[in-house]
N, C-alpha and C positions, 0 to 999 in steps of 0.2 A: 550445274556448277556447285561446288562445295561452298561452305561458308567462307566469308571474307576473313582474311587475316588482318587483325588490328593490333598494332604495337605502337608504343610511344616513340618519339624521336630518340630518346635515350636508349631504348631497347634496340632500335635499328642501328644506332651508332656503335653499340657493342658488337653487333653481328657483322656489319659491313666495313669494308675499307673506307678511308676518308673519301676517295674518289667515287666509290659506289654510292656512298651516302649522298654526296653532292649531286650526283646525276639522278639516282633512283628516287630519292626522298625529297630533294630540294629542287628538282626539275632542271638540273643543269645539263651540260653536254660536254663530251670529250672532244679534244681537238681532232679535226679531220685527218685521216690516214694514220692516226696514232693507236687505234684500238687493236687488240690482239686478234680480232676476227675480221678485220677490214679486208684481208686478202685470202682468208682461209677457204679452202675448197674441200676439206675433209667431210666425209659423210657423218650424219648424226642428227640428233634433235637438239635444238637450241631451247634451253629452259631459262626461266627467270632466276637471276642471281640472288634475289631476295627470298623467294619461296619455293623454287624448284618446279613450278608449273610449266608444262610444255607450251612453248609459244610459236616456234617456227621449225620447219623441217629443212634440212640442208638442200633438199631437192628443189626448193623454191627460192634459194639464194642465187643472186646474180651480181655481176660487177656493174654498178650504176655509174661509177666514176666519181661518186660524191665524196668518197673518203670514209664512209660508214658502211657497215654491213647492210645490204639491201635485200629484201624479200618481196615477192609479188603476192604472197598471201600468207595469213597466219595458219597455224597448225589445225585450227578448227574455229567454228563460229563463236565459240565461247572463250577462246584463249585470250583475246585482248578486248579492251574496251577503248572507246574513243571519246574525246571531248574537244570543244573549241578552245584554242589557245590564242589569245590576243596580245601576248607579250611581245616585247621588242619591236613595237610599231608595225606588226603584221598579223594577219589572221591565218592560222594554220590548224591542222587537226592533230592533236596530241594522241599518242598511242600509250596505253597503260596496261599493265598486267591486270587481268580481270579478277584475279584472286587476292592480290595484296596492294593494288593500286600503285605499283612502282612505275615511275616515269621511264619509258623505254626509248622514245623518240617521237617521230612524226610520220604521217602517211601523206603521200602526194599522188596526184592523178597523172603522173608522167612515166609510169612503169611499163613493162613489156606485157605482151599477151601471155596468158589468157585473161588477166584481170585488168590490166592497164594501171595497176597501183604500184607504188614504190614505198614500202615500209622501210624507212631510213632509221636504223636502230643503233643505239650506242653499244659498243662491244662490252663495256663494263657492266651493262645491265643483263648480260647473257652469260650462260655457261653452256659449253658444247658437250653433250653426252654422246660419246661415240658408240656405234653398234657393238654388241658383244662379239668377241672373236670366236 
């Protein structure tokens, strides 16, 4: 993996929309079923909205019914990092971009085969890079 991207909150605020900053840098969430990728079925690579690192492939995206884009595995072992999130009176596993530490969402153990995982990711934390035509 390449070196971590480190920026101040002021630098991130200049780069990101207010909603992206609230979710990606302040660990917020978008409302369910509101994100631009909640129902997208287009092919491509999902990259971090903050730094452009590839995070997920559309081939691993599925409709979990949760209201957020869901994937059963990241693009690679090094694409995301995880940490325990004990906020909001529950314990979950937070998913972060491994390059810039952007908050992406959470991972749960109720996904489909072959992994059994559901990476529940905020649309605002992602950009879809479509294949070259």
